[in-house]
C-alpha positions in Angstrom: 0.0 -0.2 0.0 2.8 2.4 0.8 4.2 2.0 -2.6 1.0 2.8 -4.4 0.5 6.0 -2.1 3.9 7.1 -2.7 3.7 6.5 -6.4 0.4 8.7 -6.4 2.2 11.5 -4.7 5.2 11.6 -6.9 2.7 11.7 -9.6 0.3 14.2 -8.2 2.6 16.7 -6.7 4.8 17.5 -9.5 2.0 18.0 -11.9 0.3 20.0 -9.2 3.2 22.1 -8.0 3.0 25.0 -10.5 -0.7 25.5 -9.6 -0.2 25.4 -6.0 3.2 27.2 -5.8 3.3 29.6 -8.7 7.0 30.4 -8.1 7.8 26.5 -8.3 9.4 26.8 -12.1 11.5 29.9 -11.3 13.0 28.4 -8.1 14.0 25.3 -9.9 15.0 27.1 -13.0 16.7 24.6 -15.5 16.4 21.5 -13.3 12.6 21.8 -13.2 11.8 19.9 -16.2 14.1 16.7 -15.5 13.5 16.8 -11.7 9.7 16.7 -12.3 10.0 14.0 -15.2 11.8 11.8 -13.0 9.5 12.4 -10.1 6.5 11.4 -12.3 8.4 8.8 -13.9 9.2 7.0 -10.3 5.7 7.5 -9.3 4.3 5.7 -12.1 6.9 2.7 -11.5 5.8 2.9 -7.7 2.3 2.7 -8.5 2.5 -0.1 -10.8 4.7 -2.1 -8.5 2.4 -1.3 -5.4 -0.9 -2.2 -7.4 0.5 -5.7 -8.6 1.6 -6.3 -5.0 -1.2 -4.9 -3.0 -4.2 -7.7 -2.5 -7.1 -5.9 -0.7 -10.8 -6.5 -0.2 -12.9 -7.2 -3.2 -16.5 -5.4 -3.3 -17.4 -6.3 -6.8 -16.0 -8.5 -9.6 -15.8 -7.6 -13.5 -18.9 -8.9 -15.7 -19.2 -8.8 -19.5 -21.7 -5.7 -19.0 -19.0 -3.6 -17.2 -16.3 -4.9 -19.3 -18.4 -3.5 -22.5 -19.2 -0.3 -20.9 -15.3 0.0 -19.7 -14.3 -0.4 -23.3 -16.7 2.2 -24.6 -15.6 4.8 -21.7 -11.8 4.0 -22.7 -12.3 4.9 -26.3 -13.8 8.0 -25.3 -11.0 8.8 -23.0 -8.2 7.8 -25.4 -10.0 9.8 -27.8 -10.2 12.8 -25.7 -6.3 12.5 -24.9 -5.7 12.6 -29.0 -8.1 15.7 -29.2 -6.3 17.5 -26.4 -2.6 16.9 -28.1 -3.7 17.4 -31.7 -5.9 20.4 -31.0 -8.9 19.3 -32.6 -12.4 20.7 -32.3 -13.0 19.2 -29.0 -9.9 21.1 -27.6 -10.8 24.1 -29.1 -14.2 24.1 -27.4 -13.6 22.3 -24.6 -11.1 23.5 -22.0 -10.1 20.4 -20.3 -10.0 17.1 -22.7 -7.1 15.7 -21.3 -8.2 15.8 -17.7 -11.8 14.6 -18.5 -10.0 11.7 -20.2 -8.3 10.9 -17.3 -11.6 11.1 -15.3 -13.1 9.0 -17.7 -10.2 6.5 -17.7 -10.5 6.5 -14.1 -14.3 5.8 -14.1 -13.9 3.2 -16.5 -11.2 1.3 -14.4 -13.3 1.5 -11.3 -16.1 -0.3 -13.2 -14.2 -3.4 -13.6 -11.9 -3.4 -10.6 -13.8 -3.4 -7.6 -11.1 -3.9 -5.0 -9.3 -1.8 -2.3 -5.8 -1.2 -4.5 -8.0 0.0 -7.4 -9.9 2.4 -5.3 -6.7 3.8 -4.2 -5.2 4.1 -7.6 -7.8 4.7 -9.9 -9.6 6.9 -7.5 -6.6 8.6 -6.4 -5.7 9.4 -10.0 -9.3 10.6 -10.5 -9.1 12.9 -7.7 -5.9 14.4 -9.0 -7.6 15.1 -12.3 -10.3 16.9 -10.5 -8.3 19.1 -8.3 -6.1 19.8 -11.4 -9.3 20.9 -13.0 -10.4 23.0 -10.2 -7.0 24.8 -10.0 -7.0 25.1 -13.8 -10.3 27.1 -13.9 -8.9 29.8 -11.8 -6.7 30.8 -14.7 -7.6 32.5 -17.8 -8.1 30.4 -20.8 -7.5 31.2 -24.4 -8.9 28.3 -26.8 -6.0 27.3 -29.2 -6.2 28.5 -33.0 -8.0 26.2 -35.2 -5.7 24.1 -37.6 -6.0 21.1 -39.9 -10.0 20.8 -40.1 -11.5 17.6 -41.0 -8.3 15.9 -41.5 -7.0 16.4 -38.3 -10.3 15.1 -36.9 -9.8 11.8 -38.9 -6.1 11.7 -37.9 -7.4 11.9 -34.1 -10.0 9.2 -34.6 -7.7 7.0 -36.4 -4.8 7.5 -33.9 -7.4 6.5 -31.2 -8.0 3.3 -32.4 -4.4 2.5 -32.9 -3.4 3.7 -29.6 -6.9 1.9 -27.9 -5.6 -1.2 -29.7 -2.1 -0.8 -28.3 -3.3 -0.3 -24.9 -5.6 -3.4 -24.9 -2.7 -5.5 -26.3 -0.6 -4.6 -23.4 -3.4 -5.3 -21.1 -3.6 -8.6 -22.4 0.3 -9.1 -22.3 0.0 -8.0 -18.7 -2.6 -10.7 -17.9 -5.7 -8.5 -17.7 -8.2 -9.5 -20.6 -9.5 -6.2 -22.1 -12.6 -7.7 -23.9 -14.4 -9.8 -21.1 
């Protein structure tokens, strides 16, 4: 449990530092990017190790219906990540596509993982995304400029399908069958 919680902290705090401590970037100077990246990478590794090694109480188990809902939600979440990165129509009209994708990802995983470690991991990451949205909403927002049109939208959809397939493949390789 301790490794999982430490991993969540090493993920969340560097992401939140700029919003909570506005002088954070100036104080670290050139060392900011490598230090933040290192903390986040170590955090992800600790989350994986902590999650895989912690066995907790199971409140519900995955069903075919929940797996189907999970897969649909994951497609939406992956699309929102792609839309944010490619500055598609969604990114130009909605302020938080990536963080919303993270919230949907978190919810989707909680639907099919009803155990204590999952509550901590996926619930913790969902909570981080909510806090990040609230803190970000305190700042002024300028939507990204329109570029690419329908071609960029099609690329985002195609990228979503490819990335989703890769994610499903990695889940199968790790022993977590994605499609029931």
